[in-house]
C-alpha positions in Angstrom: 39.7 -8.1 96.1 36.5 -8.9 92.8 34.1 -12.1 92.8 35.5 -13.9 89.9 32.7 -15.3 87.3 31.9 -19.1 88.2 33.7 -21.5 85.8 31.4 -23.7 83.6 32.4 -27.1 85.1 33.5 -29.7 82.4 32.8 -33.3 82.8 35.4 -36.2 81.5 34.6 -39.4 81.3 36.4 -41.7 79.2 34.1 -44.3 76.5 35.0 -48.6 76.2 37.0 -46.4 72.7 39.8 -45.6 75.7 39.3 -42.1 74.1 38.9 -39.6 76.8 35.2 -37.3 75.7 35.2 -33.6 77.6 32.1 -31.7 77.2 30.8 -28.9 79.0 27.4 -29.0 81.2 25.8 -25.9 80.6 23.2 -24.0 82.7 19.2 -25.4 81.4 17.3 -22.5 79.2 14.7 -20.4 80.1 11.7 -21.5 79.1 10.4 -19.3 77.7 7.8 -16.7 78.2 3.9 -18.2 77.9 2.0 -15.1 77.1 0.6 -13.0 79.3 -3.6 -13.1 80.3 -3.1 -9.0 79.4 -1.4 -9.2 76.4 -3.4 -12.1 75.0 -6.7 -10.4 76.1 -5.2 -7.6 74.1 -3.8 -9.2 71.0 -7.4 -11.1 70.9 -10.0 -7.7 71.1 -6.9 -5.7 67.9 -8.1 -10.1 66.0 -12.0 -8.6 66.6 -11.6 -5.2 66.4 -9.6 -5.4 62.9 -11.9 -8.3 61.6 -14.8 -5.7 62.4 -13.9 -3.1 60.8 -13.4 -4.9 57.2 -16.7 -6.3 57.1 -18.2 -2.3 58.4 -16.4 -1.1 55.9 -17.4 -4.5 53.3 -21.0 -4.1 53.9 -20.4 -0.3 53.7 -19.1 -0.5 49.7 -21.3 -3.3 49.1 -24.2 -0.5 50.0 -22.9 2.5 48.0 -22.9 -0.1 44.5 -27.4 -0.9 45.5 -28.6 0.6 42.3 -31.5 3.1 43.3 -34.9 2.7 42.9 -35.4 4.9 40.0 -32.6 3.1 38.4 -34.4 -0.2 39.7 -37.4 0.5 37.4 -36.1 2.0 34.7 -34.0 -1.1 34.0 -36.5 -3.3 34.5 -38.7 -1.6 32.1 -36.1 -1.9 29.7 -35.3 -5.8 29.7 -36.6 -9.1 28.5 -37.3 -12.2 31.2 -33.8 -13.3 31.0 -32.3 -10.5 31.7 -35.3 -9.7 34.5 -33.6 -13.0 36.4 -30.3 -12.2 36.2 -30.5 -9.4 37.1 -33.2 -10.9 40.4 -30.6 -13.5 41.0 -28.0 -10.2 41.6 -29.8 -8.9 43.7 -31.0 -11.8 45.6 -27.4 -12.7 46.0 -26.8 -9.2 47.3 -29.0 -9.3 50.1 -27.4 -13.4 51.0 -23.9 -11.9 50.8 -25.1 -8.9 53.1 -27.3 -11.0 55.6 -24.5 -12.8 55.2 -21.9 -9.8 56.8 -23.5 -9.3 59.6 -24.2 -12.2 60.7 -20.7 -12.5 60.8 -21.0 -8.8 62.1 -22.7 -9.6 64.6 -20.9 -13.0 66.5 -17.6 -10.6 66.2 -19.3 -8.7 68.9 -20.8 -11.4 70.5 -17.0 -12.5 70.9 -16.5 -8.1 71.7 -18.8 -9.2 74.9 -17.0 -12.3 75.8 -13.9 -10.9 75.4 -14.8 -8.2 77.8 -16.8 -10.8 80.3 -13.6 -13.6 80.1 -14.5 -16.5 78.0 -13.1 -15.2 75.0 -10.6 -17.5 73.6 -11.5 -20.3 75.5 -12.8 -23.9 73.5 -16.2 -24.8 75.1 -16.8 -27.7 75.4 -12.9 -28.5 77.0 -11.6 -25.6 78.3 -8.9 -25.0 76.5 -7.3 -22.0 75.1 -8.5 -21.6 71.0 -5.1 -20.7 69.3 -4.7 -16.6 68.1 -4.2 -19.0 64.5 -7.9 -20.2 65.3 -9.7 -16.7 66.2 -7.6 -14.5 62.9 -9.1 -16.9 60.9 -12.3 -17.6 63.0 -12.9 -15.2 64.9 -15.9 -16.2 66.7 -14.8 -20.0 66.8 -16.3 -21.5 69.9 -14.9 -25.0 69.8 -10.3 -25.3 69.4 -9.6 -27.6 66.4 -9.2 -30.3 68.4 -12.9 -30.2 69.0 -14.3 -29.0 66.4 -11.8 -31.9 64.0 -13.5 -34.9 66.4 -17.5 -32.7 66.2 -16.4 -32.4 62.7 -15.7 -36.4 62.4 -18.4 -37.6 64.3 -21.3 -35.4 62.9 -19.7 -37.3 59.8 -20.3 -40.3 60.9 -24.0 -39.9 62.2 -24.9 -38.8 58.2 -23.3 -41.8 56.9 -25.3 -43.6 59.7 -28.7 -42.7 58.4 -27.9 -43.0 54.7 -27.8 -46.8 55.8 
């Protein structure tokens, strides 16, 4: 004889109004399985590598648009002082952007190293995990949102105290 599946129990209660109410007793829900460390490691590495590749492409694109020294001399000879000032400003902004992108790339390289060491994605202050959403937005974040908010609030308070 085959075993029958167990039936779900029902409880019958009588509230004060006198009517009977029946409710089913169900098994507790299974908790959502937390992401395994290997999965998190792979996901974080993918995020970092994608951000790094995007930065490298931006750097290459900017370098490809750079004016050669010969072209630069020709342009400078044909400009007045106002035009020259704009060209200089544009050049300085381009250099600043390149330096910023390169610095971000270096920070991502550091983050990749930290990932291999097992310290990436861990808040430097509280030791908790930094959310993947935060790391997607700022892949070289070293603080979780809560700790970063606290730090920014403390800095704001210190600045306001220094003004007084």
